[in-house]
C-alpha positions in Angstrom: -85.0 -77.8 -38.1 -83.3 -77.6 -41.4 -81.7 -74.5 -42.9 -82.7 -73.7 -46.5 -79.7 -73.1 -48.7 -81.1 -73.5 -52.3 -84.6 -74.3 -53.3 -86.8 -75.3 -56.2 -90.5 -75.8 -56.4 -90.8 -79.1 -54.5 -87.5 -79.4 -52.6 -84.7 -77.5 -50.9 -81.1 -78.2 -50.1 -79.9 -77.9 -46.6 -76.4 -78.3 -45.2 -75.5 -81.9 -44.2 -76.2 -82.5 -40.5 -74.7 -85.0 -38.1 -78.1 -84.9 -36.4 -79.4 -87.2 -39.1 -76.9 -90.0 -38.4 -79.4 -92.7 -37.7 -81.3 -92.0 -41.0 -78.2 -91.9 -43.1 -76.8 -95.1 -41.5 -80.1 -96.9 -42.3 -80.1 -95.6 -45.9 -76.5 -96.6 -46.7 -77.1 -100.1 -45.4 -80.3 -100.6 -47.4 -79.3 -102.9 -50.3 -81.7 -101.3 -52.8 -79.9 -98.0 -52.3 -76.4 -99.3 -51.6 -76.1 -101.1 -55.0 -76.9 -97.8 -56.9 -74.3 -95.8 -55.0 -71.6 -98.5 -54.9 -71.8 -99.2 -51.2 -73.2 -102.7 -51.5 -69.8 -104.3 -50.6 -69.8 -102.7 -47.2 -71.7 -102.8 -44.0 -71.4 -99.3 -42.6 -71.7 -98.8 -38.9 -73.0 -95.7 -37.2 -69.4 -94.8 -36.3 -68.2 -95.0 -39.9 -71.2 -93.0 -41.1 -70.6 -90.4 -38.3 -67.0 -90.0 -39.6 -68.3 -89.5 -43.1 -71.0 -87.0 -42.0 -68.5 -85.0 -39.9 -66.0 -84.9 -42.8 -68.8 -84.0 -45.3 -70.0 -81.1 -43.0 -66.5 -79.7 -42.7 -65.0 -80.3 -46.1 -64.5 -77.8 -48.9 -66.8 -79.9 -51.0 -70.5 -79.2 -51.1 -72.8 -81.8 -49.5 -76.5 -81.2 -49.0 -79.5 -82.9 -47.6 -82.6 -83.0 -49.8 -85.7 -81.8 -48.0 -89.2 -82.1 -49.4 -91.0 -78.8 -49.0 -94.5 -80.1 -48.5 -93.6 -81.8 -45.1 -90.0 -80.8 -44.4 -89.0 -84.5 -44.6 -85.4 -85.4 -45.2 -85.5 -87.6 -48.4 -82.0 -87.8 -49.6 -78.6 -86.3 -50.2 -76.5 -84.8 -53.0 -73.0 -83.6 -53.2 -70.4 -82.0 -55.4 -66.7 -82.8 -55.0 -64.2 -80.4 -56.5 -61.9 -82.6 -58.6 -59.9 -80.0 -60.4 -60.1 -76.4 -59.2 -58.0 -75.0 -62.1 -60.3 -76.7 -64.8 -63.4 -76.1 -62.6 -64.4 -79.8 -62.9 -66.7 -81.3 -60.3 -67.9 -84.9 -59.5 -71.6 -85.1 -58.6 -73.5 -87.9 -56.7 -76.6 -88.4 -54.7 -79.6 -90.5 -53.8 -83.1 -90.5 -52.6 -83.1 -92.6 -49.4 -86.4 -94.3 -48.7 -87.8 -96.5 -51.5 -91.3 -95.0 -51.2 -89.8 -91.5 -52.1 -88.0 -92.8 -55.2 -89.5 -92.7 -58.7 -91.4 -89.4 -58.0 -88.9 -87.0 -59.6 -87.2 -85.8 -56.5 -83.9 -87.1 -57.6 -84.2 -85.3 -60.9 -85.2 -82.1 -59.1 -82.2 -82.3 -56.8 -79.8 -83.1 -59.6 -81.1 -80.1 -61.6 -80.8 -77.8 -58.5 -77.3 -79.0 -57.6 -76.2 -78.6 -61.3 -77.6 -75.1 -61.3 -75.7 -74.3 -58.1 -72.5 -75.7 -59.6 -72.7 -73.6 -62.8 -74.3 -70.4 -61.5 -72.7 -70.1 -58.1 -69.4 -72.1 -58.2 -68.6 -71.2 -61.9 -68.2 -74.9 -62.8 -66.9 -75.7 -66.3 -68.0 -79.3 -66.3 -69.7 -81.9 -64.0 -69.4 -85.7 -64.3 -70.4 -88.9 -62.6 -70.7 -92.6 -63.1 -73.9 -94.7 -63.2 -73.9 -98.5 -63.2 -75.9 -100.0 -66.1 -78.4 -101.8 -63.8 -79.4 -98.4 -62.4 -81.7 -97.4 -65.2 -83.7 -94.9 -63.1 -80.6 -92.8 -62.3 -79.5 -92.8 -65.9 -83.0 -91.7 -67.0 -82.9 -89.0 -64.3 -79.5 -87.7 -65.4 -80.7 -87.4 -69.0 -83.7 -85.5 -67.9 -81.4 -83.1 -66.1 -79.4 -82.5 -69.2 -76.5 -84.9 -68.8 -75.2 -87.0 -71.6 -73.5 -90.4 -71.7 -69.9 -89.6 -72.6 -68.7 -93.2 -72.6 -68.7 -96.4 -70.5 -66.3 -98.6 -68.6 -67.1 -102.2 -69.5 -67.5 -104.7 -66.8 -66.7 -102.1 -64.2 -68.9 -103.5 -61.4 -69.3 -107.0 -60.1 -72.7 -107.3 -58.4 -74.9 -110.3 -57.6 -72.9 -112.7 -59.6 -72.6 -110.6 -62.8 -70.5 -107.8 -64.3 -72.1 -104.5 -65.2 -70.9 -101.5 -67.2 -70.5 -98.1 -65.7 -71.8 -95.2 -67.8 -69.8 -92.0 -67.7 -72.2 -89.0 -67.7 -71.4 -85.4 -68.0 -72.7 -81.9 -68.6 -70.6 -79.0 -69.6 -71.1 -75.3 -69.0 -72.0 -74.8 -72.7 -74.6 -77.7 -72.5 -76.1 -76.1 -69.4 -76.4 -72.7 -70.9 -77.9 -74.1 -74.1 -80.4 -76.1 -72.1 -81.2 -73.0 -69.9 -82.0 -70.9 -73.0 -84.7 -73.4 -74.1 
């Protein structure tokens, strides 16, 4: 059973749960997912993932599971890390776990929902993240959710024998309010 915290038309966010340890461990060790979230250098054991889930469920940051409403299936995770409480600046990150659930707009829905939560509940001033240049789907999703590319770090990631840039994406409170008015 999952507890609905915030919801949109197709998904809802639930508090992160240690009960999903096996699923999360499988996901973070899947190379197709790990490369996008930067975990491709690591083999993560259940013990390491359990530590992360326990920390995530108890931290002051906001970590959620993404649940598809139509069948109550856990399909991913999103989180907000408070980087500067004075400036109200947050780092955002997330993923859709199983490959068959990707490319269907769930990630964009979740990003929009977590962004709304950050600005309307947490009173965020700005939200930022990084996306590797080979992760075109995530960059497209971020742009659909109202984020803009603020810059890039050149050759920030070495993967599969090549260097890739990392795009710095962001959305400010003013950007969000302007987008919301449209």
